[in-house]
NUFI-224374 format. One line per field, with one value per atom (N, C-alpha, C): residue number from 1; residue in one letter; atom name; y negated, x negated, z. Coordinates in pm, whole numbers, plus 50000, padded with zeros to 5 digits. Example, Ala and Ser with C-alpha at 12.3 -4.5 7.8 and 13.67 -1.06 7.14 Angstrom:
BEGIN
i = [1,1,1,2,2,2]
aa = [a,a,a,s,s,s]
at = [N,CA,C,N,CA,C]
y = [50569,50450,50330,50225,50106,49997]
x = [48681,48770,48680,48715,48633,48710]
z = [50780,50780,50780,50708,50714,50787]
This chain:
BEGIN
i = [1,1,1,2,2,2,3,3,3,4,4,4,5,5,5,6,6,6,7,7,7,8,8,8,9,9,9,10,10,10,11,11,11,12,12,12,13,13,13,14,14,14,15,15,15,16,16,16,17,17,17,18,18,18,19,19,19,20,20,20,21,21,21,22,22,22,23,23,23,24,24,24,25,25,25,26,26,26,27,27,27,28,28,28,29,29,29,30,30,30,31,31,31,32,32,32,33,33,33,34,34,34,35,35,35,36,36,36,37,37,37,38,38,38,39,39,39,40,40,40,41,41,41,42,42,42,43,43,43,44,44,44,45,45,45,46,46,46,47,47,47,48,48,48,49,49,49,50,50,50,51,51,51,52,52,52,53,53,53,54,54,54,55,55,55,56,56,56,57,57,57,58,58,58,59,59,59,60,60,60,61,61,61,62,62,62,63,63,63,64,64,64,65,65,65,66,66,66,67,67,67,68,68,68,69,69,69,70,70,70,71,71,71,72,72,72,73,73,73,74,74,74,75,75,75,76,76,76,77,77,77,78,78,78,79,79,79,80,80,80,81,81,81,82,82,82,83,83,83,84,84,84,85,85,85,86,86,86,87,87,87,88,88,88,89,89,89,90,90,90,91,91,91,92,92,92,93,93,93,94,94,94,95,95,95,96,96,96,97,97,97,98,98,98,99,99,99,100,100,100,101,101,101,102,102,102,103,103,103,104,104,104,105,105,105,106,106,106,107,107,107,108,108,108,109,109,109,110,110,110,111,111,111,112,112,112,113,113,113,114,114,114,115,115,115,116,116,116,117,117,117,118,118,118,119,119,119,120,120,120,121,121,121,122,122,122,123,123,123,124,124,124,125,125,125,126,126,126,127,127,127,128,128,128,129,129,129,130,130,130,131,131,131,132,132,132,133,133,133,134,134,134,135,135,135,136,136,136,137,137,137,138,138,138,139,139,139,140,140,140,141,141,141,142,142,142,143,143,143,144,144,144,145,145,145,146,146,146,147,147,147,148,148,148,149,149,149,150,150,150,151,151,151,152,152,152,153,153,153,154,154,154,155,155,155,156,156,156,157,157,157,158,158,158,159,159,159,160,160,160,161,161,161,162,162,162,163,163,163,164,164,164,165,165,165,166,166,166,167,167,167,168,168,168,169,169,169,170,170,170,171,171,171,172,172,172,173,173,173,174,174,174,175,175,175,176,176,176,177,177,177]
aa = [m,m,m,i,i,i,i,i,i,p,p,p,v,v,v,a,a,a,p,p,p,i,i,i,v,v,v,p,p,p,t,t,t,p,p,p,g,g,g,v,v,v,i,i,i,a,a,a,s,s,s,l,l,l,g,g,g,i,i,i,r,r,r,p,p,p,w,w,w,i,i,i,d,d,d,h,h,h,t,t,t,a,a,a,a,a,a,g,g,g,q,q,q,h,h,h,f,f,f,a,a,a,p,p,p,m,m,m,l,l,l,i,i,i,t,t,t,h,h,h,p,p,p,t,t,t,p,p,p,r,r,r,r,r,r,d,d,d,d,d,d,d,d,d,t,t,t,p,p,p,e,e,e,a,a,a,i,i,i,e,e,e,a,a,a,r,r,r,m,m,m,r,r,r,g,g,g,v,v,v,a,a,a,q,q,q,a,a,a,l,l,l,g,g,g,a,a,a,g,g,g,r,r,r,p,p,p,d,d,d,r,r,r,e,e,e,l,l,l,p,p,p,d,d,d,v,v,v,g,g,g,p,p,p,r,r,r,v,v,v,a,a,a,i,i,i,h,h,h,r,r,r,g,g,g,v,v,v,v,v,v,l,l,l,v,v,v,r,r,r,l,l,l,d,d,d,g,g,g,t,t,t,p,p,p,h,h,h,a,a,a,l,l,l,t,t,t,a,a,a,r,r,r,a,a,a,p,p,p,r,r,r,w,w,w,g,g,g,q,q,q,i,i,i,i,i,i,t,t,t,g,g,g,l,l,l,g,g,g,l,l,l,v,v,v,l,l,l,l,l,l,a,a,a,v,v,v,g,g,g,l,l,l,d,d,d,p,p,p,l,l,l,s,s,s,p,p,p,g,g,g,a,a,a,h,h,h,g,g,g,a,a,a,e,e,e,v,v,v,d,d,d,e,e,e,y,y,y,i,i,i,e,e,e,r,r,r,a,a,a,g,g,g,a,a,a,t,t,t,g,g,g,r,r,r,i,i,i,r,r,r,f,f,f,a,a,a,g,g,g,a,a,a,r,r,r,v,v,v,a,a,a,r,r,r,d,d,d,a,a,a,r,r,r,h,h,h,w,w,w,p,p,p,g,g,g,v,v,v,e,e,e,s,s,s,p,p,p,h,h,h,a,a,a,a,a,a,h,h,h,t,t,t,a,a,a,i,i,i,p,p,p,a,a,a,l,l,l,q,q,q]
at = [N,CA,C,N,CA,C,N,CA,C,N,CA,C,N,CA,C,N,CA,C,N,CA,C,N,CA,C,N,CA,C,N,CA,C,N,CA,C,N,CA,C,N,CA,C,N,CA,C,N,CA,C,N,CA,C,N,CA,C,N,CA,C,N,CA,C,N,CA,C,N,CA,C,N,CA,C,N,CA,C,N,CA,C,N,CA,C,N,CA,C,N,CA,C,N,CA,C,N,CA,C,N,CA,C,N,CA,C,N,CA,C,N,CA,C,N,CA,C,N,CA,C,N,CA,C,N,CA,C,N,CA,C,N,CA,C,N,CA,C,N,CA,C,N,CA,C,N,CA,C,N,CA,C,N,CA,C,N,CA,C,N,CA,C,N,CA,C,N,CA,C,N,CA,C,N,CA,C,N,CA,C,N,CA,C,N,CA,C,N,CA,C,N,CA,C,N,CA,C,N,CA,C,N,CA,C,N,CA,C,N,CA,C,N,CA,C,N,CA,C,N,CA,C,N,CA,C,N,CA,C,N,CA,C,N,CA,C,N,CA,C,N,CA,C,N,CA,C,N,CA,C,N,CA,C,N,CA,C,N,CA,C,N,CA,C,N,CA,C,N,CA,C,N,CA,C,N,CA,C,N,CA,C,N,CA,C,N,CA,C,N,CA,C,N,CA,C,N,CA,C,N,CA,C,N,CA,C,N,CA,C,N,CA,C,N,CA,C,N,CA,C,N,CA,C,N,CA,C,N,CA,C,N,CA,C,N,CA,C,N,CA,C,N,CA,C,N,CA,C,N,CA,C,N,CA,C,N,CA,C,N,CA,C,N,CA,C,N,CA,C,N,CA,C,N,CA,C,N,CA,C,N,CA,C,N,CA,C,N,CA,C,N,CA,C,N,CA,C,N,CA,C,N,CA,C,N,CA,C,N,CA,C,N,CA,C,N,CA,C,N,CA,C,N,CA,C,N,CA,C,N,CA,C,N,CA,C,N,CA,C,N,CA,C,N,CA,C,N,CA,C,N,CA,C,N,CA,C,N,CA,C,N,CA,C,N,CA,C,N,CA,C,N,CA,C,N,CA,C,N,CA,C,N,CA,C,N,CA,C,N,CA,C,N,CA,C,N,CA,C,N,CA,C,N,CA,C,N,CA,C,N,CA,C,N,CA,C,N,CA,C,N,CA,C,N,CA,C,N,CA,C,N,CA,C,N,CA,C,N,CA,C,N,CA,C,N,CA,C,N,CA,C,N,CA,C,N,CA,C,N,CA,C,N,CA,C,N,CA,C,N,CA,C,N,CA,C,N,CA,C,N,CA,C,N,CA,C,N,CA,C,N,CA,C,N,CA,C,N,CA,C,N,CA,C,N,CA,C,N,CA,C,N,CA,C,N,CA,C]
y = [12879,12772,12688,12551,12459,12419,12438,12406,12256,12168,12028,12024,11953,11941,11818,11843,11730,11637,11512,11427,11420,11386,11390,11234,11201,11058,11061,10950,10950,10933,11023,11033,10932,10891,10822,10896,11032,11096,11098,11122,11104,10976,10877,10742,10711,10751,10732,10807,10920,11001,10964,10856,10843,10772,10792,10727,10587,10474,10362,10290,10266,10206,10099,09969,09855,09801,09732,09669,09561,09481,09372,09433,09412,09466,09343,09369,09261,09334,09279,09320,09289,09344,09323,09176,09110,08964,08884,08948,08884,08828,08889,08839,08943,08889,08966,09032,09154,09210,09291,09331,09392,09523,09641,09781,09817,09893,09977,10132,10206,10351,10412,10482,10561,10696,10774,10928,10994,11124,11220,11272,11290,11342,11495,11540,11692,11774,11904,11978,11992,11993,12000,12109,12131,12231,12339,12450,12555,12507,12409,12353,12254,12235,12132,12199,12277,12348,12240,12265,12170,12132,12225,12182,12082,12114,12017,11880,11875,11747,11678,11744,11685,11626,11701,11655,11526,11525,11418,11289,11311,11193,11153,11240,11198,11119,11147,11072,10936,10917,10782,10712,10772,10699,10653,10733,10689,10580,10597,10483,10352,10352,10232,10191,10272,10235,10268,10338,10365,10458,10435,10520,10588,10671,10750,10653,10700,10608,10604,10677,10678,10583,10521,10432,10279,10194,10073,10038,09961,09953,09872,09943,09880,09777,09672,09546,09572,09598,09647,09526,09402,09283,09265,09182,09144,09271,09341,09463,09466,09366,09362,09224,09232,09101,09104,08990,08988,08937,09004,08951,08965,08853,08845,08940,08931,09017,09143,09199,09327,09325,09408,09427,09531,09466,09558,09591,09720,09762,09830,09772,09820,09932,10043,10161,10168,10196,10213,10344,10337,10453,10480,10410,10420,10274,10264,10141,10134,10203,10201,10154,10061,10010,10077,10097,10141,10022,10034,09928,09958,09846,09868,09733,09772,09656,09613,09507,09473,09314,09244,09098,09023,09056,08981,09017,09147,09186,09106,09106,09034,08890,08817,08668,08663,08760,08756,08776,08889,08912,08804,08743,08625,08522,08502,08402,08444,08586,08643,08661,08693,08713,08843,08940,09070,09171,09285,09406,09525,09590,09706,09844,09890,10006,10133,10225,10355,10452,10565,10669,10794,10855,10989,11087,11189,11324,11416,11416,11523,11459,11552,11506,11437,11360,11297,11287,11340,11349,11191,11173,11038,10980,11060,11032,10994,11019,10990,10844,10808,10680,10676,10551,10527,10610,10674,10776,10878,10921,11030,10976,10847,10785,10738,10697,10674,10796,10907,11036,11083,11071,11104,11023,10893,10804,10841,10871,10908,11039,11130,11268,11247,11180,11172,11098,11006,10923,11007,11088,11164,11297,11345,11447,11408,11280,11225,11249,11271,11298,11182,11049,10936,10851,10762,10681,10535,10443,10307,10204,10091,09992,09859,09760,09616,09567,09505,09454,09319,09241,09093,09090,08979,08956,08875,08906,08821,08723,08627,08495,08564,08656,08701,08819,08914,09047,09060,08944,08937,08946,08896,08906,09039,09140,09258,09332,09395,09458,09593,09611,09739,09784,09692,09716,09681,09772,09741,09642,09548,09449,09524,09454,09519,09581,09523,09578,09704,09740,09871,09980,09935,10019,10148,10258,10382,10415,10314,10333,10259,10238,10164,10250,10207,10286,10205,10264,10186,10190,10069,10073,10009,10024,09964,09810,09728,09587,09516]
x = [69761,69815,69712,69722,69622,69682,69615,69639,69587,69669,69611,69521,69418,69326,69371,69389,69444,69309,69343,69243,69208,69075,69028,68968,69021,68985,68824,68772,68634,68563,68468,68382,68260,68202,68087,67978,67967,67864,67890,68030,68068,68036,68065,68045,67909,67813,67673,67604,67673,67613,67645,67744,67798,67694,67689,67603,67677,67614,67674,67591,67660,67606,67671,67634,67692,67627,67694,67638,67735,67684,67759,67783,67903,67932,68015,68065,68137,68229,68367,68449,68403,68487,68471,68480,68584,68597,68488,68391,68286,68301,68414,68430,68352,68292,68198,68305,68260,68319,68213,68246,68167,68208,68169,68220,68116,68177,68088,68144,68049,68070,68041,68129,68101,68119,68015,68023,67963,67982,67928,67791,67702,67578,67595,67497,67519,67509,67561,67564,67438,67422,67313,67317,67445,67466,67566,67589,67679,67818,67850,67985,68022,67919,67940,67995,68118,68195,68247,68278,68349,68485,68557,68687,68661,68560,68520,68484,68405,68356,68482,68566,68688,68777,68790,68880,68812,68678,68622,68631,68613,68622,68761,68855,69019,69039,68975,68996,68922,68824,68759,68843,68903,68978,69113,69164,69284,69253,69146,69106,69071,69047,69014,69143,69254,69381,69364,69259,69231,69341,69371,69471,69400,69484,69450,69413,69325,69301,69414,69505,69622,69734,69704,69807,69770,69846,69813,69712,69606,69502,69563,69556,69608,69519,69584,69517,69536,69400,69395,69360,69351,69333,69191,69183,69030,68975,68894,68837,68672,68618,68476,68434,68325,68257,68115,68046,67912,67853,67772,67709,67570,67495,67349,67289,67336,67300,67346,67419,67480,67615,67649,67780,67862,67971,68050,68192,68225,68364,68440,68554,68645,68722,68725,68804,68907,69038,69150,69134,69172,69178,69053,68948,68816,68765,68693,68640,68495,68459,68330,68338,68251,68258,68151,68179,68064,67984,67859,67778,67655,67612,67516,67429,67303,67218,67185,67253,67254,67275,67161,67187,67239,67153,67191,67318,67359,67495,67593,67555,67657,67668,67570,67598,67689,67656,67734,67874,67904,68050,68114,68041,68105,68159,68079,68124,68253,68230,68340,68473,68446,68574,68647,68592,68660,68563,68609,68517,68607,68557,68626,68569,68649,68598,68640,68531,68555,68496,68578,68558,68557,68441,68428,68464,68537,68576,68481,68384,68285,68157,68059,67923,67855,67757,67658,67533,67426,67288,67249,67193,67143,67030,66968,66870,66931,67050,67114,67115,67080,67097,67115,67139,67155,67259,67211,67309,67378,67307,67362,67492,67484,67601,67704,67671,67761,67841,67765,67827,67932,67890,67978,68096,68099,68201,68299,68250,68321,68397,68321,68386,68481,68456,68556,68679,68670,68781,68869,68804,68878,68954,68897,68961,69026,69046,69126,69052,68922,68853,68777,68851,68793,68920,68894,69006,68948,69043,69001,69089,69033,69107,69038,69114,69071,69057,68946,68942,68899,68936,68904,68783,68698,68584,68630,68628,68670,68561,68604,68507,68438,68496,68414,68481,68407,68450,68498,68462,68486,68648,68716,68860,68927,68853,68904,68956,69073,69118,69029,68985,68925,68790,68721,68586,68473,68393,68274,68185,68098,68015,67920,67869,67774,67646,67620,67499,67521,67652,67689,67719,67740,67785,67663,67716,67643,67595,67601,67602,67508,67399,67312,67253,67300,67276,67207,67095,67024,67117,67111,67190,67111,67138,67091,67106,67003,67013,66987]
z = [30733,30796,30876,30854,30913,31051,31157,31283,31319,31348,31375,31490,31493,31604,31703,31822,31912,31955,31932,31962,32112,32141,32278,32314,32427,32447,32458,32404,32397,32555,32569,32704,32686,32795,32780,32695,32710,32642,32482,32454,32307,32245,32332,32277,32250,32349,32330,32213,32179,32095,31933,31924,31791,31709,31585,31489,31437,31423,31391,31276,31156,31039,30986,31040,30993,30873,30775,30675,30611,30523,30455,30310,30270,30124,30057,29935,29865,29775,29756,29668,29527,29435,29286,29266,29353,29327,29390,29458,29523,29667,29729,29875,29957,30047,30151,30261,30293,30394,30484,30594,30688,30750,30684,30726,30837,30914,31020,31034,30969,30975,31109,31169,31292,31257,31298,31278,31405,31402,31497,31431,31518,31470,31433,31350,31312,31442,31443,31566,31626,31766,31840,31955,31992,32081,32034,32109,32086,32094,32163,32169,32068,31978,31864,31748,31773,31653,31559,31434,31367,31413,31484,31544,31672,31754,31857,31806,31711,31644,31582,31523,31465,31575,31684,31782,31847,31875,31926,31842,31702,31614,31595,31605,31594,31726,31835,31952,31945,31878,31853,31764,31653,31563,31620,31703,31773,31876,31942,32051,31977,31852,31777,31695,31699,31616,31468,31433,31279,31225,31097,31034,30905,30845,30726,30607,30520,30390,30310,30313,30216,30260,30376,30435,30439,30467,30485,30603,30579,30682,30809,30910,31046,31097,31138,31194,31330,31397,31542,31631,31583,31659,31703,31799,31853,31917,31858,31909,31900,31835,31807,31879,31953,32017,32008,32019,32022,32150,32219,32334,32347,32332,32337,32226,32103,31985,31975,32086,32073,32041,31937,31888,31973,32030,32120,32052,32066,31992,32109,32134,32232,32196,32279,32247,32358,32310,32403,32486,32611,32693,32773,32753,32826,32861,32982,33018,32949,32857,32803,32662,32621,32481,32402,32272,32183,32136,32145,32136,32023,31958,31858,31855,31842,31844,31707,31680,31525,31523,31570,31590,31464,31349,31232,31181,31176,31134,31230,31363,31444,31421,31367,31339,31209,31124,30995,31028,31107,31138,31213,31300,31368,31281,31173,31068,30988,30937,30868,30959,31082,31164,31164,31064,31053,31027,31072,31058,31006,30915,30864,30946,31036,31106,31027,31011,30931,31020,31057,31142,31063,31046,30967,31070,31024,31102,31090,31002,30993,31040,31080,31115,30997,31032,30942,31022,30960,31031,31056,31177,31225,31116,31045,30953,30804,30789,30660,30630,30501,30448,30312,30257,30110,30049,29951,29867,29950,30048,30126,30208,30251,30323,30220,30113,30004,29964,29949,29921,30029,30158,30266,30261,30249,30247,30121,30011,29896,29912,29969,29994,30099,30210,30316,30276,30193,30143,30058,29962,29861,29938,30039,30111,30238,30266,30386,30516,30511,30645,30695,30674,30727,30776,30877,30927,30918,30897,30871,30967,31009,31078,31053,31044,31030,31169,31224,31350,31341,31431,31435,31543,31516,31601,31694,31834,31937,31986,32051,32103,32207,32298,32408,32461,32484,32537,32697,32762,32902,32932,32835,32843,32794,32754,32724,32845,32855,32968,32996,33117,33153,33097,33030,32965,33068,33087,33178,33098,33169,33118,33019,32919,32833,32898,33015,33093,33138,33175,33229,33138,33008,32915,32895,32873,32860,32702,32616,32475,32407,32442,32366,32248,32147,32019,31904,31854,31762,31622,31558,31431,31319,31196,31089,31102,31071,31087,30946]
């Protein structure tokens, strides 16, 4: 019997620890889109059990409005904004924003207007790249261990309800650029 893991509202510590991998891709028809993979790092402490990591990541997915890969992609509205080259992602239930320093990617998504948010439920090493990330995404999609949402890029994060200013965010996270 599988016992469902209850999601946990993301804390500042969890938000700050998340791995962010933004990139630009294209469909078979040649249309560009901008995915952002959000993952938990590999376990570093005794309380980083698979169950605890899954609960944290389900909480992140829920706070982003992300849904299962076998369902219609949820449109979660304006949830991404750019402030001085920093990408901000609004999470429901917390005044803290997920941030990524990705100025070039931020310029591109401003033009595209949309971001595909992908939240992996399993950990991924912060040093993973290329084929390892591709394999992670394929495995997570095939096993239902990833959640997706379509987010619009807002003109300005200052109008988001209850989000601290980018200077007060506890989540400066390096990202691929």
